[in-house]
C-alpha positions as CSV (number, residue, x, y, z in Angstrom):
1,X,35.0,-18.7,-20.3
2,X,31.3,-19.0,-19.3
3,X,29.2,-16.2,-18.6
4,X,27.3,-16.3,-15.0
5,X,23.7,-16.1,-15.2
6,X,21.1,-15.9,-12.6
7,X,20.3,-19.3,-11.0
8,X,17.0,-20.5,-10.5
9,X,16.1,-21.9,-7.3
10,X,16.2,-25.8,-7.1
11,X,13.3,-26.2,-5.2
12,X,10.2,-24.4,-4.8
13,X,8.7,-26.3,-2.1
14,X,9.7,-28.2,1.4
15,X,7.7,-30.4,3.3
16,X,7.3,-30.0,7.5
17,X,6.5,-33.7,7.6
18,X,3.3,-34.6,5.8
19,X,2.6,-30.4,5.4
20,X,4.1,-28.5,2.1
21,X,5.7,-25.2,2.6
22,X,5.5,-23.7,-0.7
23,X,7.7,-20.4,-1.6
24,X,5.1,-19.3,-3.8
25,X,2.9,-18.8,-0.7
26,X,5.5,-18.1,1.7
27,X,6.2,-14.5,-0.9
28,X,2.7,-13.4,-1.2
29,X,2.3,-13.8,2.9
30,X,5.4,-11.7,3.3
31,X,4.4,-9.4,0.8
32,X,1.1,-8.9,2.7
33,X,2.7,-8.5,6.0
34,X,4.9,-5.7,4.4
35,X,1.7,-3.7,3.0
36,X,0.6,-4.0,6.4
37,X,3.2,-2.8,8.2
38,X,3.7,0.4,5.8
39,X,0.3,0.7,5.8
40,X,-0.7,0.8,9.8
41,X,2.9,3.2,9.9
42,X,0.9,5.9,7.6
43,X,-2.3,5.5,8.8
44,X,-0.9,6.3,12.6
45,X,0.7,9.4,10.8
46,X,-2.9,10.7,9.4
47,X,-3.9,10.5,13.1
48,X,-6.1,6.9,12.5
49,X,-6.2,4.0,14.5
50,X,-3.5,1.6,13.6
51,X,-5.9,-1.7,14.5
52,X,-8.6,-0.3,11.5
53,X,-5.8,-1.4,8.9
54,X,-6.0,-4.9,10.1
55,X,-9.4,-5.4,10.4
56,X,-10.1,-4.0,6.8
57,X,-7.0,-6.4,5.8
58,X,-9.3,-9.0,7.1
59,X,-11.7,-8.7,4.3
60,X,-9.6,-7.1,1.4
61,X,-6.7,-9.6,1.6
62,X,-9.5,-12.8,1.2
63,X,-11.6,-11.3,-1.6
64,X,-7.8,-10.0,-3.0
65,X,-6.6,-13.7,-3.5
66,X,-10.3,-14.7,-4.7
67,X,-10.4,-11.7,-7.3
68,X,-6.7,-12.6,-8.3
69,X,-6.9,-16.3,-9.0
70,X,-10.7,-15.7,-11.0
71,X,-8.5,-12.9,-13.1
72,X,-5.9,-16.0,-14.0
73,X,-8.2,-18.6,-14.6
74,X,-10.9,-16.4,-17.0
75,X,-8.0,-14.7,-19.0
76,X,-6.2,-18.0,-19.7
77,X,-9.3,-20.4,-19.4
78,X,-7.2,-23.6,-22.0
79,X,-4.8,-23.8,-19.2
80,X,-7.7,-25.7,-17.1
81,X,-10.5,-26.2,-19.0
82,X,-9.4,-27.7,-22.5
83,X,-9.4,-31.0,-23.6
84,X,-7.0,-33.4,-21.3
85,X,-6.2,-30.8,-18.6
86,X,-7.8,-31.3,-15.2
87,X,-10.5,-28.4,-13.9
88,X,-9.6,-28.9,-10.7
89,X,-6.2,-27.5,-11.1
90,X,-8.2,-23.9,-11.5
91,X,-8.4,-24.0,-7.3
92,X,-4.6,-24.9,-7.0
93,X,-3.5,-21.4,-5.9
94,X,-0.3,-22.8,-4.5
95,X,1.0,-23.5,-8.2
96,X,0.9,-20.1,-9.0
97,X,-1.1,-18.1,-10.9
98,X,-2.5,-14.6,-9.5
99,X,-4.0,-11.6,-11.7
100,X,-3.0,-8.6,-9.7
101,X,-6.2,-6.4,-11.7
102,X,-8.3,-9.3,-10.1
103,X,-6.6,-8.8,-6.7
104,X,-7.1,-5.0,-7.0
105,X,-10.7,-5.1,-8.2
106,X,-12.2,-7.9,-5.5
107,X,-9.8,-6.7,-3.2
108,X,-10.9,-3.1,-3.4
109,X,-14.8,-4.5,-2.7
110,X,-13.5,-6.4,0.7
111,X,-11.6,-3.2,1.5
112,X,-14.7,-1.1,1.3
113,X,-16.9,-3.2,3.4
114,X,-14.3,-3.5,6.0
115,X,-14.2,0.7,5.5
116,X,-18.1,0.9,5.6
117,X,-18.1,-1.1,8.6
118,X,-15.5,1.0,10.4
119,X,-16.8,4.5,8.8
120,X,-13.6,4.9,7.2
121,X,-13.4,7.0,3.8
122,X,-12.5,4.1,1.1
123,X,-10.3,6.7,-1.0
124,X,-8.6,7.6,2.1
125,X,-7.7,4.1,3.1
126,X,-6.3,3.6,-0.3
127,X,-4.3,6.3,-0.5
128,X,-2.8,5.0,2.8
129,X,-2.7,1.7,1.3
130,X,-1.0,2.5,-2.2
131,X,3.0,2.5,-1.2
132,X,2.2,-0.6,1.0
133,X,0.3,-2.3,-2.2
134,X,3.3,-2.2,-4.7
135,X,5.8,-3.1,-1.9
136,X,3.7,-6.2,-1.6
137,X,3.7,-6.9,-5.4
138,X,7.2,-6.3,-5.3
139,X,8.2,-9.0,-2.6
140,X,5.5,-11.5,-4.4
141,X,7.2,-11.4,-7.4
142,X,10.1,-13.6,-5.9
143,X,7.5,-16.7,-5.7
144,X,7.6,-16.8,-9.8
145,X,11.6,-17.1,-9.2
146,X,11.0,-20.1,-7.3
147,X,8.2,-21.6,-9.4
148,X,10.5,-20.7,-12.6
149,X,7.8,-18.9,-14.2
150,X,6.7,-15.7,-16.3
151,X,10.4,-15.3,-17.5
152,X,10.9,-13.7,-20.9
153,X,12.8,-14.4,-24.5
154,X,16.0,-16.2,-24.5
155,X,19.0,-14.1,-23.8
156,X,22.6,-14.0,-23.7
157,X,22.3,-10.9,-21.1
158,X,24.8,-11.5,-17.9
159,X,21.6,-11.0,-15.8
160,X,20.1,-13.4,-17.4
161,X,17.7,-15.9,-15.8
162,X,18.8,-19.7,-15.8
163,X,15.8,-21.6,-16.3
164,X,15.7,-25.9,-16.0
165,X,12.3,-27.4,-15.6
166,X,9.8,-29.8,-16.9
167,X,6.6,-28.5,-17.4
168,X,3.2,-30.6,-16.8
169,X,2.4,-31.8,-19.9
170,X,6.5,-33.2,-20.1
171,X,8.4,-30.6,-22.1
172,X,11.5,-29.3,-21.0
173,X,12.2,-26.2,-20.6
174,X,16.6,-25.5,-20.4
175,X,18.1,-22.2,-21.0
176,X,19.1,-18.6,-20.0
177,X,15.8,-16.0,-20.6
178,X,14.7,-12.3,-19.5
179,X,14.5,-12.1,-15.8
180,X,10.9,-10.3,-16.3
181,X,10.1,-11.3,-12.4
182,X,13.2,-9.0,-11.3
183,X,12.6,-6.3,-13.6
184,X,8.8,-5.9,-12.7
185,X,9.9,-6.4,-8.7
186,X,12.4,-3.6,-9.5
187,X,10.2,-1.1,-11.1
188,X,7.6,-1.9,-8.2
189,X,9.9,-1.0,-5.8
190,X,11.1,2.5,-7.3
191,X,7.3,3.4,-7.9
192,X,7.1,3.1,-3.7
193,X,9.7,5.8,-3.3
194,X,8.2,7.7,-6.3
195,X,4.6,7.5,-4.4
196,X,6.2,8.0,-0.8
197,X,8.5,11.0,-2.2
198,X,5.0,12.5,-3.9
199,X,2.9,12.2,-1.2
200,X,5.2,14.0,1.0
201,X,6.3,16.8,-1.3
202,X,2.3,17.4,-2.4
203,X,0.1,15.7,0.2
204,X,-1.9,14.2,-2.1
205,X,-5.6,13.1,-1.3
206,X,-8.8,12.0,-2.5
207,X,-7.3,8.7,-4.0
208,X,-4.7,10.9,-6.1
209,X,-1.6,8.7,-4.7
210,X,-4.0,5.5,-5.6
211,X,-4.2,6.7,-8.8
212,X,-0.7,7.6,-8.9
213,X,0.2,3.5,-8.1
214,X,-2.3,2.7,-10.9
215,X,-0.5,5.1,-13.6
216,X,3.3,4.3,-12.6
217,X,2.5,0.3,-11.9
218,X,0.9,0.2,-15.4
219,X,3.6,1.8,-17.5
220,X,6.3,-0.7,-16.2
221,X,3.9,-3.7,-16.8
222,X,3.6,-2.7,-20.4
223,X,7.1,-3.0,-21.0
224,X,7.6,-6.0,-19.0
225,X,4.8,-7.6,-20.4
226,X,5.8,-7.2,-23.9
227,X,9.2,-9.2,-22.6
228,X,7.3,-12.3,-21.5
229,X,7.8,-15.4,-23.8
230,X,4.7,-17.3,-21.7
231,X,1.3,-18.2,-23.0
232,X,-1.1,-15.2,-23.3
233,X,-4.5,-14.6,-25.0
234,X,-4.1,-11.6,-27.4
235,X,-6.4,-9.5,-28.8
236,X,-5.8,-6.9,-32.2
237,X,-2.1,-8.3,-31.5
238,X,-1.6,-7.5,-28.2
239,X,-1.6,-9.7,-24.8
240,X,-4.8,-8.8,-22.9
241,X,-2.5,-7.6,-19.8
242,X,-0.7,-5.4,-22.2
243,X,-4.6,-4.0,-22.9
244,X,-5.1,-4.0,-19.2
245,X,-2.3,-2.3,-18.4
246,X,-3.0,0.4,-21.4
247,X,-6.4,1.2,-20.3
248,X,-5.5,1.3,-16.5
249,X,-2.7,3.8,-17.2
250,X,-5.1,6.0,-19.1
251,X,-7.3,6.0,-16.3
252,X,-5.3,6.9,-13.7
253,X,-3.7,9.6,-15.7
254,X,-7.2,11.0,-16.1
255,X,-8.5,10.7,-13.0
256,X,-5.2,12.6,-11.8
257,X,-6.0,15.4,-14.2
258,X,-9.6,15.7,-13.2
259,X,-8.9,16.2,-9.3
260,X,-5.9,18.1,-9.7
261,X,-8.1,21.1,-8.1
262,X,-9.7,19.3,-5.6
263,X,-9.0,20.1,-1.9
264,X,-8.2,17.9,0.7
265,X,-10.9,16.5,2.7
266,X,-10.8,17.8,6.1
267,X,-10.8,14.3,7.7
268,X,-9.5,11.9,5.3
269,X,-9.6,8.9,8.0
270,X,-13.3,9.4,9.1
271,X,-13.8,7.9,12.1
272,X,-10.6,5.9,12.9
273,X,-9.2,7.4,15.6
274,X,-7.0,6.4,18.4
275,X,-9.0,6.1,21.8
276,X,-7.4,8.1,24.1
277,X,-5.7,6.6,27.4
278,X,-7.8,6.7,30.4
279,X,-6.4,9.5,32.9
280,X,-7.1,8.5,36.6
281,X,-4.5,11.1,37.4
282,X,-7.3,14.0,38.0
283,X,-8.8,12.2,40.7
284,X,-5.7,10.7,43.1
285,X,-6.0,11.8,46.6
286,X,-4.1,15.2,47.2
287,X,-0.9,15.3,48.6
288,X,0.2,17.0,51.5
289,X,2.1,19.7,50.1
290,X,-0.5,20.3,47.9
291,X,-3.2,20.3,50.6
292,X,-1.1,22.9,52.5
293,X,-0.9,25.1,49.5
294,X,-4.4,25.0,49.8
295,X,-4.7,26.3,52.9
296,X,-5.3,22.5,55.0
297,X,-3.1,21.7,57.7
298,X,-1.7,18.2,58.1
299,X,-3.2,16.2,60.4
300,X,-1.9,13.2,62.4
301,X,-1.1,10.3,60.2
302,X,-1.4,11.7,56.9
303,X,-5.0,13.0,57.2
304,X,-6.2,16.4,57.5
305,X,-7.7,18.7,59.7
306,X,-11.5,18.7,59.1
307,X,-13.4,21.6,59.9
308,X,-15.0,20.3,63.2
309,X,-11.2,19.9,64.4
310,X,-11.5,16.2,63.8
311,X,-8.9,14.4,61.8
312,X,-10.1,12.4,58.3
313,X,-7.6,10.0,56.8
314,X,-6.2,10.3,53.8
315,X,-8.5,7.8,52.0
316,X,-11.5,9.6,53.2
317,X,-10.8,12.9,52.6
318,X,-10.0,11.8,49.0
319,X,-13.9,11.3,48.8
320,X,-13.1,7.9,47.3
321,X,-12.4,9.8,44.1
322,X,-10.2,6.8,42.8
323,X,-13.8,5.4,42.3
324,X,-15.2,8.0,40.3
325,X,-15.9,8.1,36.6
326,X,-12.7,7.8,33.8
327,X,-11.7,11.1,32.1
328,X,-11.7,11.0,28.5
329,X,-10.3,13.8,26.6
């Protein structure tokens, strides 16, 4: 009996007229949208203005995409610049190839610019972002499934990933392999819940939740990277991404240890505040019952008796209060 395996999509791009719609790009965009959604919810709970999350994202997302592509091209230059390759393909981001740590590093620069413009502490924003960021990674990994890339070694496991594709160099890949994209996606989802629980349980601040994200993600990345069979440059027998994961894991743990007794900041959101709604109710004309309670007798046509015995209309008695200045809390 033939075992059932995880199938790969028959295609990863569709065409809307002359416009190609690529599944890889859709997964990235869906992940970004999910990250912004979750970060906005967390920012609101902190008392921040949710629109600031979108404003900071306008800086962080483009920087992150450029950084992710640069990391990929720099760590695997032979894919684009060796003899016989087309260097222009280094710009073909839609074909796949984003390095998460390049995205995080340069995305942090963009976030810093956005936070600085809004008067928001970067550490506070990073803590709010951490669960959403790794949620975006969990969703974005499915783009590798559509591209039939970043799979592991051959396997006979029932959840193996069936690959059937032709590489740009003409070689054909057909077989069942470890679904490393799925392992990492599930691991990332687990870290999302770990971060949300840790923040609720210990109320982590000062960049500590972001450090926990770094440590948690790299712990999983280290073992999924070891299962991958795609080409990678190595140093001292280990893939470069393994070295990156190891160093960042240690850095995250050290940061958590050094800041374990650091008190929470009084204002983790800085100048990000929701503007209170304007309240014109204080300037509304008194009603007749209220006027009577103040000792005034209602006059004809809803007016009140003026001290000289004349009757003033309600709109006149209000002293044009409706045109007065709006009050802010």
